[in-house]
C-alpha positions in Angstrom: -22.9 -26.0 -5.4 -19.1 -26.4 -4.8 -19.8 -26.6 -1.1 -22.5 -29.6 -1.7 -20.0 -31.4 -4.1 -17.1 -31.5 -1.2 -18.8 -32.7 1.7 -20.6 -35.0 -0.6 -17.3 -36.3 -1.9 -15.6 -36.0 1.3 -18.3 -37.5 3.7 -18.4 -34.9 5.8 -20.6 -31.2 7.1 -19.2 -27.8 6.8 -21.9 -25.7 5.2 -23.1 -23.3 7.7 -22.4 -20.3 9.9 -22.0 -20.0 13.4 -24.9 -18.6 14.9 -24.4 -15.9 17.6 -21.1 -14.5 19.0 -18.3 -15.6 21.2 -18.8 -13.7 24.3 -14.6 -12.1 23.9 -14.4 -9.1 21.4 -11.2 -11.5 20.9 -12.6 -14.5 18.9 -14.5 -14.4 15.8 -17.5 -16.2 14.9 -16.9 -19.1 12.6 -16.9 -19.6 9.3 -15.4 -21.7 6.6 -12.7 -21.1 4.4 -15.2 -21.4 0.6 -14.5 -24.5 -1.4 -14.1 -22.2 -4.1 -10.9 -20.5 -2.4 -9.4 -23.6 -1.7 -9.3 -24.6 -4.9 -8.1 -21.2 -6.0 -5.1 -21.6 -3.3 -4.1 -24.7 -4.0 -3.8 -24.1 -7.6 -0.7 -21.4 -6.5 0.5 -22.9 -3.5 2.6 -25.8 -3.3 1.8 -28.2 -0.6 4.1 -31.1 0.5 3.6 -34.7 2.3 6.6 -33.6 4.2 4.9 -29.9 5.2 2.4 -30.0 8.6 -0.2 -27.6 8.6 -2.0 -26.2 11.7 -5.4 -24.7 11.2 -6.1 -22.2 14.0 -9.9 -21.7 14.3 -10.7 -24.6 12.5 -14.4 -25.1 12.9 -15.8 -28.4 11.8 -12.7 -29.0 9.8 -13.1 -28.3 6.4 -9.5 -27.0 5.3 -8.0 -30.5 7.4 -10.2 -32.7 5.4 -9.4 -30.9 1.7 -5.8 -31.2 2.6 -5.8 -35.0 4.1 -7.3 -35.9 0.9 -6.0 -34.0 -1.7 -2.1 -33.9 -0.3 -1.7 -36.4 2.5 0.0 -33.8 4.7 -0.3 -34.1 8.1 -2.4 -31.3 9.3 -3.7 -30.2 13.1 -7.2 -28.4 14.0 -7.0 -26.0 16.8 -10.7 -25.2 17.9 -11.7 -23.6 21.0 -15.5 -24.0 20.9 -15.9 -27.2 22.4 -19.6 -27.4 19.7 -17.3 -27.1 16.4 -14.6 -29.4 18.1 -16.9 -32.5 18.4 -18.5 -31.5 15.1 -15.2 -31.7 13.5 -14.4 -35.2 15.3 -17.5 -36.9 14.2 -16.8 -35.5 10.3 -13.2 -37.4 10.9 -15.0 -40.2 11.9 -17.4 -40.1 8.8 -14.6 -39.2 6.6 -12.3 -41.8 7.4 -15.5 -44.5 6.9 -15.8 -43.2 3.4 -12.2 -42.8 2.8 -11.5 -46.7 4.2 -8.4 -45.0 5.9 -7.2 -43.1 8.6 -4.0 -41.0 8.6 -2.7 -40.3 11.7 -1.5 -37.1 10.6 -5.4 -35.7 11.1 -5.5 -34.1 14.2 -8.0 -32.0 16.2 -7.1 -30.3 19.7 -9.8 -28.0 21.9 -8.1 -25.5 23.3 -6.9 -21.7 22.8 -5.1 -21.4 20.1 -2.7 -18.9 22.4 -1.9 -22.1 24.0 -1.7 -24.4 21.2 2.5 -26.1 21.5 3.7 -25.7 18.3 5.4 -28.6 17.6 8.6 -29.1 16.4 7.8 -30.0 12.7 4.6 -28.0 12.6 5.7 -25.5 9.9 2.7 -23.6 7.8 -0.1 -21.9 9.7 -3.6 -20.8 8.2 -5.5 -18.3 9.5 -8.9 -17.4 8.6 -9.1 -14.0 10.7 -10.1 -15.7 14.5 -9.2 -13.7 16.1 -8.1 -10.5 17.4 -4.7 -9.2 16.7 -3.9 -9.3 20.2 -4.4 -13.3 20.0 -2.4 -13.3 16.9 0.6 -11.5 18.1 0.7 -14.1 21.0 0.2 -16.9 18.6 3.0 -15.6 16.7 5.4 -15.1 19.2 4.4 -18.9 20.1 5.9 -19.9 16.4 8.7 -18.0 16.8 10.1 -19.1 19.9 9.8 -22.8 18.9 11.7 -21.5 15.5 14.4 -20.8 17.8 14.4 -23.9 19.6 13.7 -26.0 16.3 15.4 -24.3 13.6 13.2 -24.3 10.3 11.2 -22.1 7.4 7.8 -21.5 8.3 5.3 -20.3 6.4 1.5 -18.2 7.1 -1.3 -18.4 5.4 -3.7 -15.7 5.9 -7.1 -15.7 3.7 -9.3 -12.4 3.7 -6.4 -11.2 5.9 -7.1 -8.1 8.5 -5.4 -4.6 7.9 -4.1 -6.0 11.4 -2.5 -9.0 10.9 -0.6 -7.6 7.9 0.7 -4.2 9.6 1.6 -6.3 12.7 3.6 -9.0 10.5 5.0 -6.5 8.0 6.3 -3.8 11.1 7.4 -6.0 14.3 8.3 -9.6 13.0 10.7 -10.8 10.1 7.9 -12.3 8.1 8.0 -11.9 4.5 5.4 -11.4 2.3 6.3 -14.1 -0.7 2.8 -14.5 -2.6 -0.5 -13.4 -3.3 -3.6 -15.7 -4.2 -6.3 -13.4 -5.2 -9.6 -15.5 -5.8 -11.3 -14.7 -9.1 -14.7 -12.9 -10.0 -14.8 -12.3 -6.1 -11.7 -10.1 -6.1 -13.0 -7.4 -8.2 -16.1 -6.5 -5.6 -14.0 -7.4 -2.5 -10.1 -7.0 -2.3 -10.3 -9.1 0.9 -10.9 -11.8 -0.8 -7.2 -13.2 -1.3 -4.6 -15.1 0.4 -1.3 -13.7 1.7 1.7 -16.1 2.3 4.1 -14.9 4.3 7.5 -16.5 5.4 10.3 -16.8 7.7 13.5 -18.1 6.5 15.8 -19.6 9.4 
């Protein structure tokens, strides 16, 4: 029900999963974060207008539109699949038509996650288990290089966190777990239904 309600509110189409699989084992099938999970995340996690969010594996852009609508925070969607990227761009046009305003802070890029040049102000990075830990390592290393060049605090939000992601962050990086947000009703049946927030303080 919430899937229909929010898509209608935002004038976008984000329901449904990707059919088929990528040829590469390193990139996972697209699936949007449930709106009920996003509600729970942002009840417990403060997002500021001064933040700049990057969503890796954004698909049709559900998280991007949700953040723009409720928080007016700049958000960049990274999507390697041209079909999903084009769907996100169409959604943006429809969203802007209904909102009657366009914030320049909502951007989509069609590229591999590990090739996205981390911008100096990007400071919140969202992952719904979009790719293998090998790709994740490359992305995190890019983030770390950016922090060295442009010092700032950064945070990672992991939904449905992979054990491999968690192990890498906790064993091989200086990121620290600062918050866990469990999705009510479903976490009891599936302990992956949670968000982990990691922070690196400069």
